[in-house]
C-alpha angles and dihedrals in degrees: 000000000000091000091053092051091049090050091051091049091052091047091049092049092051090048092051091048092051092049091049090050093054092046090053095042098084091051093046092050092050090046092051094046099042104025117019095033097054091044092053091044090050091049090053091047090053088070093051141067104239132165099176090246102070131035115279117263119213111241101162114211094348093109092053091046092050091050096051103026105016131116115333096247095047094045092047091051092050093051090045088055090049092050092048091049092051090046090052092045095051092045097046098041096048096043094042093051093048093045092046091051091049092049091046092054089047097051091041091060113108090212092065114095121218094020093165091056092049092048091051092047093051092047097048095085089057093062093041119101112266090222091053091048091049091051091052092049090046086064093043089054094046106130095217108035102008121130095237096053090043088057091048091051092050089054092048093247127135116264123240135220094229101183099025097057113084090215095050102035098080096042087050091054091046089054090054092049092048092048091052099041103039091085091061092052089046091056094050093045090047090057089049093049092050091051093058109100114243089224089074091060092044090054091048091050091049088053089054099254116163123227091264092048091050090051093047100043102030112022101039098047093045091049093052095101089050091049090051091053093048094047095049095046092044092050092051090051096042094050088059096049110150117131097064092049093045095050102036109033111355089221096309162156096066090331090297092138103030109130133191094257092048089048089051091050091049093053095043103043105019102037096024094228095141096161092051091047092049090054090052090049091056092047088053089051090053090050091050092052092046094050091047090054092047091050090052091050094046097048093036129212124043137273114266127182 
């Protein structure tokens, strides 16, 4: 009797495992074909000299050496792209997190009427095409007929060449990225705010804590896991910035906005140096992993939902 039950349990377990395998098979095939396969192919290409027209030639670590220790001009351009990317990442991530937190506190307030409408309005840019957003802001930044310079003229202030000035071009792109992404941070922070028990604030008020003290000693520490999640995800996205640069400045002026991903695109699809571009892509991947680990160490703990 016991042996029969055990046999049935084993048969049932094998049947469940087989069913799970066939349910997962379509996803695994798609993952291998469209994700893992291209990544492995790109890794192999990073050790070759390949121009998409002739067969790849194995060169070992030459591409990585050329990127980091190559000719002076090429190496300088790569490190300029790295510096610009880090500049963009720090600016976007910090401003987007702060803006998202501020918006979340605003729309979480019970005194605000039409909170659902405001939440929707703030989140709409997130689901809008980045190319479309960049085109709209390209018009807003236009030095002759743009909305910003028109407002400056109406106030009697001097106009600015937002995307043509090397000092203003990157901050202008950061502003666009923050405007588009703040709604996402707001949504995540809003979920975190609503998960904080009201009893914590009641205890703080009984102890005589002011609104600022409640925010500093209750809200901020309890939102730390949410902040960690936002910072890591925003860093991963910001380090791969491409569409805004491609549409608005194409790396100019004077390479002031050239980023690593745009540099990779240039080498791959303009200069047909696919092996060289693949090596840069993997170096970027290593940087993304390293920054994610550093973020986790700095903020401490882990994200739990």
